[in-house]
DSSP file (Angstrom, degrees, kcal/mol; ACC not computed):
  #  RESIDUE AA STRUCTURE BP1 BP2  ACC     N-H-->O    O-->H-N    N-H-->O    O-->H-N    TCO  KAPPA ALPHA  PHI   PSI    X-CA   Y-CA   Z-CA
    1    1 A X              0   0    0      0, 0.0     2,-1.0     0, 0.0     3,-0.1   0.000 360.0 360.0 360.0 134.4   58.2   99.5   50.8
    2    2 A X     >  -     0   0    0      1,-0.2     4,-1.5     2,-0.1     3,-0.5  -0.782 360.0-176.5 -98.0  96.1   57.9  102.3   48.4
    3    3 A X  H  > S+     0   0    0     -2,-1.0     4,-2.6     1,-0.2    -1,-0.2   0.778  80.0  63.6 -64.4 -27.0   55.0  104.4   49.7
    4    4 A X  H  > S+     0   0    0      1,-0.2     4,-1.5     2,-0.2    -1,-0.2   0.924 103.8  46.7 -64.9 -41.4   55.3  106.8   46.7
    5    5 A X  H  4 S+     0   0    0     -3,-0.5     4,-0.4     1,-0.2    -1,-0.2   0.869 111.9  51.8 -66.2 -35.7   54.4  104.0   44.3
    6    6 A X  H >< S+     0   0    0     -4,-1.5     3,-1.6     1,-0.2     4,-0.4   0.913 106.1  53.8 -65.8 -42.3   51.5  103.0   46.6
    7    7 A X  H >< S+     0   0    0     -4,-2.6     3,-1.7     1,-0.3    -1,-0.2   0.843  98.5  63.9 -61.3 -33.8   50.2  106.6   46.6
    8    8 A X  T 3< S+     0   0    0     -4,-1.5    -1,-0.3     1,-0.3    -2,-0.2   0.697  94.5  62.2 -65.1 -16.8   50.2  106.5   42.8
    9    9 A X  T <  S+     0   0    0     -3,-1.6     2,-0.4    -4,-0.4    -1,-0.3   0.634  83.7  94.6 -80.1 -15.0   47.5  103.8   43.1
   10   10 A X  S <  S-     0   0    0     -3,-1.7     5,-0.1    -4,-0.4    73,-0.0  -0.656  85.5-115.8 -81.4 125.8   45.1  106.2   44.9
   11   11 A X    >>  -     0   0    0     -2,-0.4     3,-1.9     1,-0.1     4,-0.7  -0.319  21.6-120.9 -60.0 142.8   42.7  107.9   42.5
   12   12 A X  H >> S+     0   0    0      1,-0.3     3,-1.1     2,-0.2     4,-0.5   0.862 110.8  58.7 -52.2 -42.1   43.1  111.6   42.3
   13   13 A X  H 34 S+     0   0    0      1,-0.2    -1,-0.3     2,-0.1     4,-0.3   0.632 108.3  45.9 -69.2 -12.4   39.6  112.3   43.5
   14   14 A X  H <> S+     0   0    0     -3,-1.9     4,-2.4     2,-0.1    -1,-0.2   0.515  89.4  86.4-103.7  -7.6   40.2  110.4   46.7
   15   15 A X  H <X S+     0   0    0     -3,-1.1     4,-3.0    -4,-0.7     5,-0.2   0.892  85.9  49.8 -66.9 -42.1   43.5  111.9   47.7
   16   16 A X  H  X S+     0   0    0     -4,-0.5     4,-2.5     2,-0.2    -1,-0.2   0.932 114.0  45.9 -63.0 -44.6   42.3  114.9   49.6
   17   17 A X  H  > S+     0   0    0     -4,-0.3     4,-2.1     2,-0.2     5,-0.2   0.931 114.6  48.1 -62.6 -45.6   39.9  112.9   51.7
   18   18 A X  H  X S+     0   0    0     -4,-2.4     4,-2.7     1,-0.2     5,-0.2   0.928 111.3  50.6 -60.2 -46.5   42.6  110.3   52.4
   19   19 A X  H  X S+     0   0    0     -4,-3.0     4,-2.7     1,-0.2     5,-0.2   0.932 110.1  49.1 -58.9 -47.4   45.1  112.9   53.3
   20   20 A X  H  X S+     0   0    0     -4,-2.5     4,-1.8     1,-0.2    -1,-0.2   0.901 113.5  46.1 -61.5 -42.3   42.8  114.7   55.7
   21   21 A X  H  X S+     0   0    0     -4,-2.1     4,-2.1     2,-0.2    -1,-0.2   0.908 113.6  48.7 -67.4 -42.1   41.9  111.4   57.5
   22   22 A X  H  X S+     0   0    0     -4,-2.7     4,-2.5     2,-0.2    -2,-0.2   0.904 108.7  52.9 -65.9 -40.4   45.5  110.3   57.7
   23   23 A X  H  X S+     0   0    0     -4,-2.7     4,-2.9    -5,-0.2     5,-0.2   0.917 108.7  51.3 -59.8 -42.7   46.7  113.6   59.1
   24   24 A X  H  X S+     0   0    0     -4,-1.8     4,-2.1    -5,-0.2    -1,-0.2   0.915 109.2  50.3 -60.9 -43.1   44.0  113.3   61.8
   25   25 A X  H  X S+     0   0    0     -4,-2.1     4,-0.7     1,-0.2    -2,-0.2   0.926 113.7  45.1 -59.8 -45.0   45.2  109.8   62.7
   26   26 A X  H >< S+     0   0    0     -4,-2.5     3,-0.6     1,-0.2    -2,-0.2   0.929 114.8  46.8 -66.5 -45.4   48.8  111.0   62.9
   27   27 A X  H 3< S+     0   0    0     -4,-2.9    -1,-0.2     1,-0.2    -2,-0.2   0.833 117.8  41.9 -68.0 -31.6   48.0  114.1   64.9
   28   28 A X  H 3< S+     0   0    0     -4,-2.1    -1,-0.2    -5,-0.2    -2,-0.2   0.458  87.1 122.5 -94.3  -2.3   45.7  112.3   67.4
   29   29 A X    <<  -     0   0    0     -4,-0.7     3,-0.3    -3,-0.6    40,-0.1  -0.323  48.9-160.2 -67.2 139.9   47.9  109.2   67.8
   30   30 A X  S    S+     0   0    0      1,-0.2     3,-0.3    38,-0.1    -1,-0.1   0.373  85.8  74.5 -93.3   1.4   49.1  108.2   71.3
   31   31 A X    >   +     0   0    0      1,-0.2     3,-2.7    37,-0.1     4,-0.2  -0.065  52.2 133.8-102.5  31.1   51.8  106.1   69.7
   32   32 A X  G >   +     0   0    0     -3,-0.3     3,-1.8     1,-0.3    -1,-0.2   0.727  60.2  72.2 -59.4 -22.9   54.0  109.1   68.7
   33   33 A X  G 3  S+     0   0    0     -3,-0.3    -1,-0.3     1,-0.3    -2,-0.1   0.679  88.8  63.2 -66.6 -14.7   57.1  107.4   70.0
   34   34 A X  G <  S+     0   0    0     -3,-2.7     2,-0.6     2,-0.1    -1,-0.3   0.514  79.2 104.8 -84.2  -5.6   56.9  105.0   67.0
   35   35 A X  S <  S-     0   0    0     -3,-1.8     2,-0.1    -4,-0.2    29,-0.1  -0.663  73.5-131.0 -81.4 116.8   57.4  107.9   64.6
   36   36 A X     >  -     0   0    0     -2,-0.6     4,-2.1     1,-0.1     3,-0.4  -0.431  15.5-128.3 -63.0 139.9   61.0  107.9   63.2
   37   37 A X  H  > S+     0   0    0      1,-0.2     4,-2.2     2,-0.2     5,-0.2   0.856 107.5  55.8 -62.5 -35.2   62.5  111.3   63.5
   38   38 A X  H  > S+     0   0    0      1,-0.2     4,-2.0     2,-0.2    -1,-0.2   0.883 107.7  48.6 -63.6 -38.3   63.5  111.4   59.8
   39   39 A X  H  > S+     0   0    0     -3,-0.4     4,-2.4     2,-0.2    -2,-0.2   0.892 109.5  52.2 -68.5 -40.0   59.9  110.8   58.8
   40   40 A X  H  X S+     0   0    0     -4,-2.1     4,-2.5     1,-0.2    -2,-0.2   0.909 110.0  49.4 -61.6 -41.1   58.7  113.5   61.2
   41   41 A X  H  X S+     0   0    0     -4,-2.2     4,-2.4     2,-0.2    -1,-0.2   0.887 109.3  51.9 -65.1 -39.2   61.1  115.9   59.6
   42   42 A X  H  X S+     0   0    0     -4,-2.0     4,-2.3     2,-0.2    -2,-0.2   0.924 111.1  47.0 -62.9 -44.5   59.9  115.0   56.1
   43   43 A X  H  X S+     0   0    0     -4,-2.4     4,-2.5     1,-0.2    -2,-0.2   0.924 112.0  50.4 -63.7 -44.8   56.3  115.6   57.0
   44   44 A X  H  X S+     0   0    0     -4,-2.5     4,-2.7     1,-0.2    -1,-0.2   0.902 109.2  52.2 -60.2 -41.7   57.2  118.9   58.6
   45   45 A X  H  X S+     0   0    0     -4,-2.4     4,-1.7     2,-0.2    -1,-0.2   0.935 111.4  45.7 -59.5 -48.2   59.1  119.9   55.4
   46   46 A X  H  <>S+     0   0    0     -4,-2.3     5,-3.5     1,-0.2     6,-0.5   0.877 112.8  51.0 -65.3 -36.8   56.1  119.1   53.2
   47   47 A X  H ><5S+     0   0    0     -4,-2.5     3,-1.5     3,-0.2    -2,-0.2   0.934 109.6  49.8 -64.7 -45.3   53.8  121.0   55.6
   48   48 A X  H 3<5S+     0   0    0     -4,-2.7    -1,-0.2     1,-0.3    -2,-0.2   0.822 114.9  44.2 -63.4 -31.5   56.0  124.1   55.6
   49   49 A X  T 3<5S-     0   0    0     -4,-1.7    -1,-0.3    -5,-0.2    -2,-0.2   0.199 112.0-118.8 -99.7  15.7   56.2  124.1   51.8
   50   50 A X  T < 5S+     0   0    0     -3,-1.5    -3,-0.2     1,-0.1    -2,-0.1   0.881  80.3 120.1  51.0  44.6   52.5  123.4   51.4
   51   51 A X    > < +     0   0    0     -5,-3.5     3,-1.1    -6,-0.1     6,-0.6   0.077  22.7 112.5-126.8  24.7   53.2  120.2   49.6
   52   52 A X  T 3  S+     0   0    0     -6,-0.5     9,-0.2     1,-0.2    -1,-0.1   0.818  77.3  58.4 -64.6 -28.8   51.5  117.5   51.8
   53   53 A X  T 3  S+     0   0    0      4,-0.2    -1,-0.2    -7,-0.2    -2,-0.1   0.569  88.8  89.8 -81.5  -7.9   49.0  116.9   49.0
   54   54 A X  S <> S-     0   0    0     -3,-1.1     4,-2.8     1,-0.1     5,-0.3  -0.307  98.0 -93.7 -81.7 175.6   51.6  115.9   46.4
   55   55 A X  H  > S+     0   0    0      1,-0.2     4,-2.1     2,-0.2     5,-0.1   0.887 124.3  46.3 -57.5 -43.7   52.8  112.3   46.0
   56   56 A X  H  > S+     0   0    0      2,-0.2     4,-1.9     1,-0.2    -1,-0.2   0.900 114.4  47.2 -68.8 -40.5   55.8  112.6   48.3
   57   57 A X  H  > S+     0   0    0     -6,-0.6     4,-2.2     2,-0.2    -2,-0.2   0.934 114.2  46.2 -66.1 -46.4   53.8  114.4   51.0
   58   58 A X  H  X S+     0   0    0     -4,-2.8     4,-2.6     1,-0.2    -2,-0.2   0.866 110.4  54.8 -64.1 -36.6   51.0  111.9   50.9
   59   59 A X  H  X S+     0   0    0     -4,-2.1     4,-2.4    -5,-0.3    -1,-0.2   0.899 108.6  48.3 -63.1 -40.8   53.4  109.1   50.9
   60   60 A X  H  X S+     0   0    0     -4,-1.9     4,-2.3     2,-0.2    -2,-0.2   0.916 112.5  47.8 -66.0 -43.3   55.1  110.4   54.1
   61   61 A X  H  X S+     0   0    0     -4,-2.2     4,-2.7     2,-0.2    -2,-0.2   0.909 112.1  50.1 -65.0 -41.9   51.7  110.8   55.8
   62   62 A X  H  X S+     0   0    0     -4,-2.6     4,-2.4     2,-0.2    -2,-0.2   0.928 110.4  49.9 -61.3 -45.0   50.6  107.3   54.8
   63   63 A X  H  X S+     0   0    0     -4,-2.4     4,-2.1     1,-0.2    -2,-0.2   0.913 112.6  47.4 -60.3 -42.9   53.9  105.9   56.1
   64   64 A X  H  X S+     0   0    0     -4,-2.3     4,-2.7     2,-0.2     5,-0.3   0.915 110.8  50.8 -65.3 -43.5   53.4  107.7   59.4
   65   65 A X  H  X S+     0   0    0     -4,-2.7     4,-2.7     1,-0.2     8,-0.3   0.885 110.7  49.3 -63.0 -38.7   49.8  106.6   59.7
   66   66 A X  H  < S+     0   0    0     -4,-2.4     4,-0.4    -5,-0.2    -1,-0.2   0.908 114.0  46.3 -66.1 -40.7   50.8  103.0   59.1
   67   67 A X  H  < S+     0   0    0     -4,-2.1     3,-0.2    -5,-0.2    -2,-0.2   0.888 125.0  30.2 -67.5 -39.5   53.6  103.2   61.7
   68   68 A X  H  < S+     0   0    0     -4,-2.7    -2,-0.2     1,-0.2    -3,-0.2   0.866 137.4  15.9 -91.2 -40.4   51.4  104.9   64.3
   69   69 A X     X  +     0   0    0     -4,-2.7     4,-2.5    -5,-0.3     5,-0.2  -0.519  68.4 160.6-136.7  64.7   47.9  103.6   63.7
   70   70 A X  H  > S+     0   0    0     -4,-0.4     4,-2.7    -3,-0.2     5,-0.2   0.906  74.8  46.9 -58.8 -49.5   48.2  100.6   61.5
   71   71 A X  H  > S+     0   0    0      1,-0.2     4,-2.2     2,-0.2    -1,-0.2   0.924 114.9  46.5 -62.6 -45.6   44.8   99.0   62.2
   72   72 A X  H  > S+     0   0    0      1,-0.2     4,-2.5     2,-0.2    -1,-0.2   0.904 113.5  49.7 -61.8 -41.6   42.9  102.2   61.8
   73   73 A X  H  X S+     0   0    0     -4,-2.5     4,-2.5    -8,-0.3    -2,-0.2   0.916 110.6  48.6 -66.2 -43.8   44.8  103.0   58.6
   74   74 A X  H  X S+     0   0    0     -4,-2.7     4,-2.1    -5,-0.2     5,-0.3   0.903 112.6  48.9 -63.6 -40.7   44.1   99.6   57.1
   75   75 A X  H  X>S+     0   0    0     -4,-2.2     4,-2.4    -5,-0.2     5,-1.2   0.916 110.8  51.0 -63.0 -44.0   40.5   99.8   57.9
   76   76 A X  I  <>S+     0   0    0     -4,-2.5     5,-2.9     3,-0.2     6,-0.3   0.935 110.7  48.6 -58.7 -48.0   40.3  103.3   56.4
   77   77 A X  I  <5S+     0   0    0     -4,-2.5     6,-3.5     3,-0.2    -1,-0.2   0.912 123.2  29.3 -62.1 -44.4   41.9  102.1   53.2
   78   78 A X  I  <5S+     0   0    0     -4,-2.1     6,-0.3     4,-0.2     4,-0.2   0.948 131.0  26.2 -85.4 -50.0   39.7   99.1   52.7
   79   79 A X  I  <5S+     0   0    0     -4,-2.4    -3,-0.2    -5,-0.3    -2,-0.1   0.942 129.5  28.7 -85.7 -50.0   36.4   99.9   54.2
   80   80 A X  I   <S+     0   0    0     -5,-1.2    -3,-0.2    -4,-0.2    -4,-0.1   0.891 131.0  32.5 -82.9 -40.5   35.9  103.7   54.2
   81   81 A X  S   <S-     0   0    0     -5,-2.9    -1,-0.2    -6,-0.3    -4,-0.2   0.559  96.3-132.4 -94.9  -9.1   38.0  104.7   51.2
   82   82 A X        +     0   0    0     -6,-0.3    -4,-0.2    -4,-0.2    -3,-0.1   0.935  61.1 135.0  56.4  50.2   37.3  101.5   49.1
   83   83 A X     >  +     0   0    0     -6,-3.5     4,-2.2    -7,-0.2     3,-0.4  -0.508  12.4 154.9-125.0  61.7   40.9  101.0   48.2
   84   84 A X  H  > S+     0   0    0     -6,-0.3     4,-2.5     1,-0.2     5,-0.2   0.831  74.4  55.2 -61.8 -32.3   41.6   97.3   48.8
   85   85 A X  H  > S+     0   0    0      2,-0.2     4,-2.0     1,-0.2    -1,-0.2   0.876 108.4  48.3 -68.0 -35.9   44.5   97.2   46.4
   86   86 A X  H  > S+     0   0    0     -3,-0.4     4,-2.3     2,-0.2    -2,-0.2   0.929 111.4  50.2 -67.0 -45.3   46.2  100.1   48.2
   87   87 A X  H  X S+     0   0    0     -4,-2.2     4,-2.2     1,-0.2    -2,-0.2   0.928 110.8  49.5 -57.9 -46.2   45.7   98.2   51.5
   88   88 A X  H  X S+     0   0    0     -4,-2.5     4,-1.3     1,-0.2    -1,-0.2   0.894 109.8  51.0 -60.8 -41.1   47.1   95.1   50.0
   89   89 A X  H  < S+     0   0    0     -4,-2.0    -1,-0.2     1,-0.2    -2,-0.2   0.875 109.9  50.1 -65.8 -37.7   50.2   96.9   48.7
   90   90 A X  H  < S+     0   0    0     -4,-2.3    -1,-0.2     1,-0.2    -2,-0.2   0.899 108.9  52.4 -67.0 -39.7   50.8   98.5   52.2
   91   91 A X  H  <        0   0    0     -4,-2.2    -1,-0.2     1,-0.2    -2,-0.2   0.765 360.0 360.0 -67.8 -25.9   50.5   95.1   53.8
   92   92 A X     <        0   0    0     -4,-1.3    -1,-0.2    -5,-0.2    -2,-0.2   0.500 360.0 360.0 -77.4 360.0   53.1   93.5   51.5
């Protein structure tokens, strides 16, 4: 699945809110053992370079949130953020 293409489906005005909520899910997750080390390094790289909000950074955070907190992330995308097409793309 290409999370970068999925992120491009998110309207610009919703990206900051989505990013903040996904970061909270990742940071508070008790399923951290499900996080691939390469993905963790990618997120850390984007955080260090203040680029979490760009397409690649948001894609990495989305991928991590799906891996760690899939149900919460799917609910967020469809119900809270009103992004059913994004949710559908993630599920495929």
